[in-house]
N, C-alpha and C positions, 0 to 999 in steps of 0.2 A: 514591489517591491511583500508589499504590505498584505499583497495574495499571496503570496508564499509563511507568511506568520501561521497561519489558520488552520486548524488544523484538522475541522472536517464539515463540510454544510454539504445541509440538505434541503433541496429545491423541488418544489410537491407540481406537479407536472399535469394532476386532473384523475381524477378517476383511481386512488389511492397509488398512483406511482408515482414514482420518487428520482432523480437522481442526485446519484450517492458521493461527489468526490472524497479521496485523503488523501493524503500527505505519502511523498512518496519515501521508504525506506532512506535512513542516509549507507553511505557507502565505508563507512565504519561497521557498524554494523550486520552492512547485507557480507562486506566479508569474512566478519568471526559465524556469519549462519552458512557459509558454503565451508569453511575452514571446518564446522561441528559434522554437521551431517554431509553422506555422500549424494551424487546425485541421483535424486528419484529415479526408479525404475530400471537401475544398472544392479548387476550383479556384483558380486562379490570380488 
């Protein structure tokens, strides 16, 4: 559960390469975004 609370995490691999992990969007915010903005690439 402590891993879930983390916001951003960057792991340095070498020669300027990083693995960046970020939190997933909350379900409530995702549904709000879908309601406001239509699907990308679709016509009216």
